[in-house]
C-alpha positions as CSV (number, residue, x, y, z in Angstrom):
1,X,18.6,-84.0,19.0
2,X,15.8,-81.8,20.1
3,X,12.2,-82.6,19.2
4,X,9.7,-79.9,20.3
5,X,5.9,-79.3,20.0
6,X,4.7,-76.3,18.0
7,X,5.9,-73.0,19.4
8,X,3.6,-71.0,21.8
9,X,4.2,-67.5,23.1
10,X,5.3,-67.9,26.7
11,X,6.7,-65.5,29.3
12,X,9.5,-67.9,30.3
13,X,12.3,-69.3,28.2
14,X,13.9,-72.7,28.9
15,X,17.4,-73.6,28.1
16,X,19.0,-77.1,28.6
17,X,22.7,-77.7,28.1
18,X,24.8,-80.8,28.7
19,X,27.7,-80.3,31.1
20,X,30.9,-82.0,30.0
21,X,34.6,-81.4,30.6
22,X,36.8,-79.7,28.0
23,X,39.3,-81.5,25.9
24,X,42.9,-80.9,25.2
25,X,43.5,-78.8,22.1
26,X,45.5,-80.5,19.3
27,X,47.0,-78.6,16.4
28,X,47.8,-80.1,13.0
29,X,51.4,-79.3,12.1
30,X,52.3,-78.1,8.6
31,X,56.0,-78.3,7.9
32,X,58.4,-78.3,4.9
33,X,62.1,-78.6,4.3
34,X,64.3,-75.5,4.3
35,X,65.1,-75.8,0.6
36,X,61.3,-75.6,-0.2
37,X,59.8,-72.3,-1.2
38,X,58.3,-71.4,2.2
39,X,61.6,-71.9,3.9
40,X,61.3,-71.6,7.6
41,X,58.0,-69.8,7.5
42,X,55.8,-72.7,8.6
43,X,58.1,-73.6,11.5
44,X,58.2,-70.0,12.6
45,X,54.4,-69.8,12.6
46,X,54.2,-72.9,14.8
47,X,56.7,-71.5,17.2
48,X,54.6,-68.3,17.4
49,X,51.3,-70.2,17.9
50,X,50.4,-69.9,21.6
51,X,48.6,-73.3,21.5
52,X,51.7,-75.4,20.8
53,X,54.1,-76.8,23.3
54,X,57.5,-75.1,23.2
55,X,60.1,-77.4,21.7
56,X,57.5,-79.9,20.5
57,X,55.6,-77.9,18.0
58,X,55.3,-80.8,15.4
59,X,54.0,-83.4,17.9
60,X,50.3,-82.3,17.8
61,X,50.4,-81.4,21.5
62,X,48.6,-78.5,22.9
63,X,48.7,-76.4,26.1
64,X,45.1,-75.2,25.8
65,X,41.7,-76.6,26.5
66,X,38.8,-76.7,24.0
67,X,35.2,-76.3,25.1
68,X,32.8,-78.9,23.8
69,X,31.5,-78.1,20.3
70,X,28.7,-80.6,20.2
71,X,26.6,-82.8,22.4
72,X,29.2,-85.6,22.3
73,X,28.8,-89.3,23.1
74,X,27.3,-90.7,26.3
75,X,28.4,-94.2,27.3
76,X,26.8,-96.7,29.6
77,X,28.2,-96.4,33.2
78,X,29.0,-92.7,32.9
79,X,27.3,-89.8,34.7
80,X,25.0,-87.6,32.5
81,X,25.0,-84.0,33.8
82,X,22.8,-81.2,32.5
83,X,22.3,-77.5,33.3
84,X,18.7,-76.3,33.2
85,X,17.8,-72.6,33.2
86,X,14.4,-70.9,33.1
87,X,14.6,-67.2,32.3
88,X,11.8,-64.6,32.6
89,X,12.0,-62.8,29.2
90,X,8.9,-60.7,29.9
91,X,8.4,-57.4,31.8
92,X,6.0,-58.8,34.4
93,X,6.4,-60.9,37.5
94,X,5.6,-64.6,37.0
95,X,4.3,-66.7,39.9
96,X,4.2,-70.3,41.1
97,X,7.0,-71.6,38.7
98,X,7.5,-75.3,38.8
99,X,10.3,-76.9,36.8
100,X,10.5,-80.7,36.4
101,X,13.0,-82.8,34.6
102,X,12.3,-86.5,33.8
103,X,14.5,-89.0,32.0
104,X,12.5,-91.5,29.8
105,X,14.2,-94.8,28.9
106,X,12.9,-97.9,27.2
107,X,12.0,-99.4,30.6
108,X,11.3,-96.6,33.1
109,X,10.8,-92.9,33.7
110,X,13.0,-91.2,36.3
111,X,12.5,-87.9,38.0
112,X,15.8,-86.0,38.1
113,X,14.7,-82.7,39.5
114,X,16.7,-81.5,42.5
115,X,13.5,-79.9,44.0
116,X,9.9,-80.5,43.4
117,X,8.8,-77.3,45.2
118,X,7.4,-74.4,43.2
119,X,9.2,-71.0,43.2
120,X,6.8,-68.3,44.5
121,X,7.7,-65.7,42.0
122,X,10.2,-64.8,39.3
123,X,10.9,-61.1,38.5
124,X,11.7,-59.9,35.0
125,X,15.2,-60.8,33.6
126,X,15.7,-63.3,36.5
127,X,16.2,-67.0,36.1
128,X,15.9,-70.3,38.0
129,X,18.9,-72.6,37.6
130,X,19.2,-76.3,38.3
131,X,21.9,-79.0,37.6
132,X,20.9,-82.6,37.3
133,X,23.0,-85.7,37.4
134,X,22.2,-89.3,36.5
135,X,24.4,-92.4,36.2
136,X,23.4,-94.0,32.9
137,X,22.5,-97.7,33.4
138,X,20.7,-98.6,30.2
139,X,21.8,-98.7,26.5
140,X,19.7,-97.1,23.8
141,X,17.5,-94.1,23.3
142,X,17.0,-91.7,26.2
143,X,14.6,-88.7,26.2
144,X,15.1,-85.8,28.7
145,X,11.7,-84.3,29.3
146,X,11.8,-80.8,30.8
147,X,8.4,-79.3,31.8
148,X,7.7,-75.8,33.1
149,X,4.4,-74.6,34.6
150,X,3.7,-71.1,35.9
151,X,0.9,-68.5,36.6
152,X,0.8,-65.1,34.9
153,X,-0.2,-61.9,36.7
154,X,-3.7,-62.2,35.3
155,X,-4.1,-65.6,37.0
156,X,-3.8,-67.7,33.8
157,X,-2.0,-71.0,34.3
158,X,0.6,-71.8,31.6
159,X,2.5,-75.0,30.8
160,X,5.0,-76.1,28.2
161,X,7.7,-78.7,27.9
162,X,10.7,-79.6,25.7
163,X,12.1,-83.0,24.7
164,X,15.8,-83.8,24.2
165,X,16.7,-87.1,22.7
166,X,20.1,-88.8,22.9
167,X,21.6,-92.2,22.5
168,X,23.6,-94.1,25.2
169,X,26.4,-96.3,23.7
170,X,28.2,-99.3,24.9
171,X,31.8,-98.5,26.0
172,X,33.1,-102.0,26.7
173,X,32.7,-105.5,25.2
174,X,33.0,-108.1,28.0
175,X,33.3,-111.8,27.3
176,X,33.8,-114.5,29.9
177,X,35.0,-118.1,29.8
178,X,35.0,-120.7,32.5
179,X,37.6,-123.4,33.0
180,X,37.2,-126.3,35.5
181,X,40.3,-127.5,37.4
182,X,39.8,-130.7,39.4
183,X,42.0,-130.1,42.4
184,X,40.4,-132.7,44.6
185,X,38.8,-135.8,43.1
186,X,36.2,-135.9,45.8
187,X,34.7,-133.1,43.7
188,X,33.8,-130.9,46.6
189,X,36.7,-128.5,46.3
190,X,37.1,-128.2,42.5
191,X,38.5,-124.8,41.5
192,X,36.8,-122.7,38.8
193,X,38.9,-120.3,36.7
194,X,37.2,-117.3,35.1
195,X,38.7,-115.5,32.2
196,X,37.3,-112.0,31.5
197,X,38.1,-110.4,28.1
198,X,37.5,-106.7,28.2
199,X,37.6,-104.6,25.0
200,X,37.5,-100.8,24.7
201,X,35.1,-100.2,21.8
202,X,35.1,-96.4,22.2
203,X,37.3,-94.0,20.2
204,X,39.4,-92.7,23.1
205,X,41.9,-94.4,25.5
206,X,40.7,-95.6,28.9
207,X,42.5,-95.7,32.2
208,X,41.4,-99.0,33.9
209,X,41.1,-98.0,37.5
210,X,39.7,-101.3,38.8
211,X,38.6,-104.6,37.4
212,X,37.5,-106.9,40.2
213,X,35.2,-110.0,40.7
214,X,32.7,-109.9,43.4
215,X,32.0,-113.6,44.1
216,X,28.7,-115.1,45.2
217,X,28.3,-116.3,48.8
218,X,29.4,-119.8,47.7
219,X,32.9,-118.9,46.6
220,X,36.2,-117.3,47.6
221,X,38.0,-115.5,44.8
222,X,41.8,-115.0,44.2
223,X,42.9,-112.5,41.5
224,X,45.6,-113.8,39.2
225,X,46.5,-110.5,37.5
226,X,49.7,-109.7,39.3
227,X,53.1,-111.3,39.8
228,X,55.6,-111.1,42.7
229,X,58.8,-109.4,41.7
230,X,61.5,-108.9,44.4
231,X,58.9,-109.1,47.1
232,X,56.6,-106.5,45.4
233,X,53.2,-107.2,43.8
234,X,53.4,-106.0,40.1
235,X,50.5,-106.0,37.7
236,X,50.8,-108.3,34.7
237,X,49.8,-105.4,32.5
238,X,52.7,-103.2,33.5
239,X,52.8,-99.9,35.2
240,X,50.5,-98.2,32.7
241,X,46.9,-99.3,32.9
242,X,45.7,-97.7,29.7
243,X,43.5,-99.5,27.3
244,X,43.7,-98.1,23.8
245,X,40.6,-98.0,21.4
246,X,39.7,-101.5,20.2
247,X,42.4,-103.1,22.4
248,X,41.5,-106.1,24.6
249,X,42.8,-107.1,28.0
250,X,42.3,-110.5,29.7
251,X,41.8,-110.8,33.4
252,X,42.0,-114.2,35.3
253,X,40.4,-115.2,38.6
254,X,40.3,-118.4,40.6
255,X,37.3,-119.4,42.6
256,X,37.0,-122.1,45.2
257,X,33.8,-123.3,46.9
258,X,33.6,-122.3,50.6
259,X,33.9,-125.3,52.9
260,X,30.5,-124.9,54.5
261,X,28.8,-125.0,51.0
262,X,30.9,-127.9,49.8
263,X,30.1,-130.0,52.9
264,X,26.4,-129.3,52.6
265,X,26.0,-129.7,48.9
266,X,28.5,-132.5,48.3
267,X,29.0,-132.6,44.6
268,X,28.0,-129.2,43.1
269,X,25.6,-129.9,40.2
270,X,23.6,-127.8,37.8
271,X,23.9,-124.1,37.2
272,X,25.9,-122.2,39.8
273,X,26.1,-118.4,40.3
274,X,29.8,-117.3,40.3
275,X,29.5,-113.6,41.0
276,X,29.7,-110.3,39.0
277,X,32.5,-108.2,37.5
278,X,32.9,-104.6,38.8
279,X,34.8,-102.4,36.2
280,X,35.8,-98.8,36.9
281,X,37.6,-96.6,34.3
282,X,38.4,-93.0,33.6
283,X,38.5,-91.1,30.3
284,X,39.5,-87.7,28.9
285,X,40.2,-85.4,31.9
286,X,39.2,-87.8,34.7
287,X,35.6,-88.5,33.7
288,X,34.7,-91.7,35.6
289,X,32.6,-94.6,34.4
290,X,31.5,-97.8,36.1
291,X,29.9,-101.0,35.0
292,X,28.7,-104.0,36.9
293,X,27.8,-107.1,34.9
294,X,24.8,-109.2,35.8
295,X,25.4,-112.4,37.9
296,X,27.7,-114.7,35.9
297,X,26.6,-118.3,35.8
298,X,28.3,-121.5,34.8
299,X,27.1,-125.0,34.2
300,X,28.8,-127.3,36.6
301,X,30.4,-130.3,34.9
302,X,28.3,-133.4,34.9
303,X,29.8,-136.8,35.6
304,X,26.8,-139.0,35.3
305,X,26.3,-141.8,37.8
306,X,29.9,-143.0,37.8
307,X,32.9,-140.7,37.7
308,X,36.3,-142.0,36.6
309,X,39.4,-139.8,37.3
310,X,43.1,-140.3,37.5
311,X,45.2,-140.1,40.7
312,X,48.6,-140.9,39.1
313,X,50.0,-141.5,35.6
314,X,53.5,-141.1,34.2
315,X,54.2,-138.5,31.6
316,X,56.7,-140.6,29.6
317,X,56.9,-144.4,29.3
318,X,59.2,-146.8,27.5
319,X,58.1,-148.8,24.5
320,X,56.9,-152.3,25.3
321,X,57.6,-151.9,29.0
322,X,54.7,-152.1,31.6
323,X,53.7,-148.9,33.4
324,X,51.3,-148.2,36.2
325,X,48.4,-145.8,36.6
326,X,46.0,-145.2,39.5
327,X,42.3,-144.6,38.8
328,X,39.6,-143.4,41.2
329,X,36.0,-144.4,40.8
330,X,33.3,-142.3,42.5
331,X,29.6,-143.2,42.8
332,X,27.8,-139.9,41.9
333,X,24.3,-141.3,42.1
334,X,22.0,-141.7,45.0
335,X,21.9,-145.4,45.0
336,X,24.3,-148.3,45.8
337,X,26.1,-149.9,42.8
338,X,27.6,-153.3,42.2
339,X,30.4,-152.7,39.8
340,X,32.4,-154.9,37.4
341,X,35.5,-153.7,35.6
342,X,36.3,-154.7,32.0
343,X,39.5,-153.7,30.0
344,X,39.4,-153.6,26.2
345,X,42.8,-153.4,24.4
346,X,43.4,-150.9,21.6
347,X,45.8,-151.1,18.7
348,X,48.5,-149.3,20.6
349,X,47.7,-149.6,24.3
350,X,47.3,-153.0,26.0
351,X,45.9,-153.7,29.5
352,X,47.7,-156.1,31.7
353,X,45.5,-158.1,34.1
354,X,42.2,-159.9,34.3
355,X,39.1,-158.3,32.6
356,X,35.7,-158.7,34.1
357,X,37.0,-158.2,37.7
358,X,34.4,-157.7,40.4
359,X,34.8,-154.4,42.2
360,X,32.0,-155.0,44.7
361,X,29.4,-152.7,46.1
362,X,30.0,-148.9,46.1
363,X,27.7,-146.7,48.2
364,X,26.5,-143.2,47.1
365,X,29.3,-140.5,47.3
366,X,31.9,-143.2,48.0
367,X,35.1,-143.9,46.1
368,X,37.6,-146.6,45.5
369,X,41.1,-146.6,44.0
370,X,42.4,-149.0,41.4
371,X,46.1,-149.7,40.5
372,X,46.2,-150.8,36.8
373,X,49.0,-151.9,34.6
374,X,49.4,-151.1,30.8
375,X,51.9,-151.6,28.0
376,X,52.3,-149.7,24.8
377,X,53.4,-151.3,21.5
378,X,53.5,-148.0,19.5
379,X,55.7,-145.0,19.9
380,X,54.5,-141.4,20.1
381,X,51.7,-139.7,22.0
382,X,49.1,-142.5,22.8
383,X,45.7,-142.3,24.3
384,X,44.7,-144.4,27.3
385,X,41.3,-145.9,26.4
386,X,39.2,-149.0,26.8
387,X,37.8,-149.1,30.3
388,X,34.3,-150.3,30.8
389,X,32.4,-150.3,34.2
390,X,29.1,-152.2,34.5
391,X,26.5,-151.8,37.2
392,X,25.1,-155.3,37.6
393,X,22.0,-154.0,39.5
394,X,20.7,-152.0,36.5
395,X,22.7,-153.8,33.8
396,X,24.1,-150.5,32.7
397,X,27.6,-150.1,31.2
398,X,29.7,-146.9,31.4
399,X,32.4,-146.5,28.7
400,X,35.6,-144.4,29.3
401,X,37.9,-143.6,26.3
402,X,40.6,-140.9,25.9
403,X,41.1,-141.0,29.7
404,X,44.6,-139.5,29.4
405,X,47.6,-139.4,27.1
406,X,51.2,-140.7,27.6
407,X,54.3,-140.2,25.6
408,X,55.8,-143.5,24.5
409,X,59.6,-143.5,23.7
410,X,62.0,-146.1,22.6
411,X,63.8,-147.7,25.6
412,X,67.6,-147.3,25.6
413,X,69.5,-150.4,24.6
414,X,72.6,-151.2,26.6
415,X,75.5,-152.6,24.5
416,X,78.0,-154.8,26.3
417,X,81.6,-155.1,25.0
């Protein structure tokens, strides 16, 4: 959309055109059956049409290219290219011609001119040409401001400018999710899984050239978007990396804290910076686009002062038969604790042992393992609950329910003859 000030008689004319690649021509086939009135007329016309593909006239395929008929859409991450031409329409020589091109966004104004030096003179029917390029990095309204200043033969200084407004659209919708995997219960080497959902919200297919995660200095990353088949690494999305309009693709990454940061920081708390996604795609006839997300952050899981985790637990147990689990208790605070363990029975799970047992003192960042015995009186999937840990120094009790789940089945009965 062009918005210009009132016209003024000038010796020079300014033309601004966007540079885009052509598109493949598509024809709309019109066919009928042979018994219909036109007979074979429509099919013959399609065969004679030079724009159709021989042998595939009814598949809307074309062998020709179509020049752009309008300004088209500009998407974030693409490169905006424009041709600027200043032509001397008069019959006199114009001197000291200066052409400037600025791009105004909602946050900044950028100078896109290839050269800021003035042209000494421009003869009649001659022109000054320039091509500008800019990688679009903001969404919303953009205004291309083209200004021309020159001096007439009589020494009069002239100036005019034109404004070209266009909208930059969002090409992709990116959503991220974090999953915590506790690989080491000392909590210094916990893995973080990042799921990135990328949706094509344009009206044309995209070729996804690269989707990678650039981790922060705290993490090492492993991509989980390929599988090993017969010794060869194959993408989980198949051989064709096309993303159709409104389709969504999910990418998975595993991040592990580097050893030096884990040793220094101990338990990673608070908000941590994971890294940023780098996405590169191609559209139409190879037009390239690239997006980088801002730094992705996740809230590290909080365990409070005392962390209770499981070292071992059976998946399936027999009804009314004791089974064993191993728990690990970690002091996540910065003070020494004096702990007491209490076990509270539920309607289905019963603890075997003495409740109110003294665990002794536990220093900061230290851990201790406990072997506990339970018994289930109800079949089915049962939840292990009812552990209470009390710090006698502060008289504070920590409750742990739904620690894990076990499948309780009926034990086999042996019949003797």
